[in-house]
C-alpha positions, -999 to +999 in steps of 0.1 A: -599+242-462-628+220-452-613+190-468-579+197-453-595+202-418-614+169-422-582+152-432-564+166-402-592+155-379-593+120-395-556+117-390-559+129-354-587+103-349-564+076-363-536+087-340-561+087-310-573+052-319-536+041-323-528+057-289-558+039-274-548+006-290-512+010-278-524+020-244-547-010-242-519-033-254-495-018-228-521-022-201-528-058-211-491-065-212-486-049-178-516-069-165-502-101-178-468-093-163-485-086-129-503-120-132-471-137-140-453-120-111-482-129-088-475-166-091-465-179-056-430-193-054-422-221-030-385-231-025-380-264-007-348-270+013-347-305+028-335-340+026-343-373+007-379-375+019-387-343-001-363-343-030-365-351-067-353-385-080-345-398-114-339-435-122-323-453-093-309-487-102-305-496-064-343-499-061-368-524-073-397-501-063-381-467-067-379-438-042-398-405-045-400-373-024-432-355-015-417-324-031-421-341-065-459-341-062-468-311-041-476-289-071-505-312-080-523-300-049-515-263-052-530-235-073-509-210-092-477-220-074-441-224-087-421-251-069-383-250-068-373-282-051-337-279-039-339-307-013-310-333-015-307-368-003-286-374+028-284-338+039-289-323+073-297-287+080-259-283+086-245-302+056-270-287+032-253-253+037-222-266+019-241-275-012-246-255-045-283-259-038-280-238-007-262-211-026-290-213-052-316-210-025-300-178-012-298-164-047-333-173-058-353-163-027-372-131-032-398-108-017-430-127-008-415-162-017-420-191+007-391-211+020-402-246+031-375-260+055-376-297+064-347-314+081-341-338+110-336-372+096-299-367+090-292-341+118-295-371+141-266-390+126-234-392+147-222-428+143-190-417+125-165-389+128-176-376+094-212-375+105-203-356+136-183-330+116-206-326+087-242-336+095-249-338+132-266-310+151-275-311+188-313-312+193-308-294+226-298-258+229-315-226+218-313-206+186-282-188+199-263-220+209-237-228+182-240-263+170-276-268+180-304-278+156-323-247+165-293-225+157-287-242+124-324-237+113-325-201+126-292-187+113-290-207+080-326-205+069-350-183+089-328-152+090-317-154+054-353-158+043-364-128+063-336-107+050-349-114+015-384-105+024-394-142+020-416-162+044-399-191+062-421-222+069-408-249+092-418-286+086-412-313+111-397-345+095-421-372+082-423-404+103-403-435+096-420-469+092-413-480+128-440-493+151-441-500+188-453-534+201-487-518+210-492-508+173-484-471+179-459-455+156-425-449+171-414-412+171-379-419+159-370-382+156-371-379+194-361-343+203-357-329+168-394-325+159-400-309+194-371-285+186-388-274+154-421-268+171-405-248+198-385-227+174-415-220+153-434-207+184-405-187+197-399-170+163-435-167+151-428-189+121-454-211+104-450-247+113-464-277+094-463-306+118-456-334+093-443-357+121-477-356+139-497-358+107-478-388+092-477-406+125-515-403+128-518-415+092-496-446+098-514-454+130-548-451+113-540-474+083-518-498+103-484-512+095-493-535+066-510-507+046-483-481+056-457-504+040-474-498+007-461-461+009-425-472+009-397-479-016-381-513-019-344-520-025-332-545-051-310-560-024-332-578+001-304-576+027-309-539+029-337-523+050-363-547+064-359-576+040-356-551+012-383-526+025-369-491+029-384-479+062-374-442+056-380-435+019-413-432+001-423-447-033-442-426-058-476-435-044-464-427-008-450-394-020-484-385-034-500-394-001-476-373+019-478-344-005-515-345+000-510-343+038-487-314+033-514-296+013-540-304+040-518-288+067-513-258+044-550-255+040-554-252+078-530-222+080-544-187+074-512-176+055-510-207+032-546-218+027-551-198-005-523-217-022-541-250-019-563-263-048-571-298-035-561-324-010-576-353-029-551-380-039-551-391-075-550-429-071-551-438-108-521-456-124-514-455-162-509-485-183-473-475-191-464-469-154-476-503-145-458-520-173-426-500-166-426-513-130-432-549-141-402-546-164-381-532-136-392-558-111-384-585-136-350-571-147-362-574-183-339-557-207-346-551-244-326-536-273-348-544-302-372-525-324-396-500-307-429-508-324-456-487-306-464-456-326-482-437-298-452-436-274-428-407-279-408-410-246-379-434-252-378-449-217-416-456-220-412-471-255-384-494-244-405-507-214-435-513-236-414-531-262-397-552-234-431-562-221-443-571-256-411-592-262-421-614-231-458-615-241-467-596-209-485-566-226-491-568-263-507-535-270-542-527-284-537-533-321-525-511-350-492-507-332-508-487-304-503-491-267-525-464-252-497-458-227-512-429-207-547-442-203-557-453-168-550-489-161-581-511-159-583-538-132-587-566-157-555-553-175-536-553-142-547-589-136-539-601-171-505-584-173-496-597-138-506-633-147-485-632-178-456-617-158-459-644-132-457-671-159-427-655-176-408-652-143-421-685-128-434-666-097-464-673-075-482-643-059-518-634-052-535-608-074-562-586-058-598-594-064-620-564-070-651-554-089-638-519-098-633-510-134-599-493-129-569-503-108-562-481-078-527-471-066-528-488-031-537-521-047-511-517-075-483-509-051-493-537-028-490-560-058-456-546-067-444-556-032-460-590-034-441-596-067-408-584-051-411-607-020-422-636-043-389-631-062-369-629-029-385-661-016-378-679-049-342-668-049-337-679-013-353-713-021-333-719-053-311-750-051-273-745-052-255-753-084-226-779-085-202-750-087-217-733-057-217-765-037-180-771-044-172-735-033-190-741+000-172-774+006 
């Protein structure tokens, strides 16, 4: 009996330990699930200044949206960037991305709403019908900008238990004669501010913040934030005065995070507002290859590059003796670019392209993004000048005559 009772007790102890173990496991699983659920979700509905971009062959220095980089500044946040190039608050509602926005919004999510650039457009019948919204008129006036934001974004977000956040549009690269930045969005940014106050909606005043930034750094330095077309007849001699490049997108994402950090509701989402101004070796080489229109279909020889696009760029640079690697078939692609490497690669590039441009002088060990992007633009404009000065061939002369 004693032995049997001990056996029963031992089995019961085993069962108790098993129950405790299962209970602890279940509690841990539940805790992990709660942590996963607690991750803050931000959905971005907006235009080209916020959206994601892949490779764009129309650009020598490619476009980027601030939404591509905002996650670098936030802590424990999931970003769903649904912004699309060329869309207004009106035309976006006809997109699959708008349907997805409505479907994906949930309790406690944040909906970042940034329109205005394309709501202004009314130069064609198509724009009037599909994109234009009137900057005047209240939230109950059909066809007004306020009405579009209120009925298509604020109300649906609230119905889902989500939190709408209005953002005024970022500034364009347009200066007045006195050096101040031109507020090219006129009544649209005012309409957003007014609607936010009327409806008790969080407003991140990106127009004000970016205008102050552009006035602070001045026009020449602000140009470094912007993308550049391949065709110099577009924009301002090729400079895109609306769209950001990748460095500019990081700067504006940082400003977005700074405004978030100043809001009681959003400040806990922000991890940092410091801009990472480093540039990797492969990113620099990729842009040189792009600026030089250098193509390559040969052997991919660097063993420490797995990404095919990166591998092709490094091989193309090697084929023109621009960047030769670091020995043993290694390129060290994702290491920060040193200043002496930037100078060396640039000098070799200039020789291979027969170009003449100034290379920044600095005593720093590593290259910094503002200088790197300024150099990209110098290379571009050097190419444009060379092409404009190139003598006509006999065939071209005959065509002219």
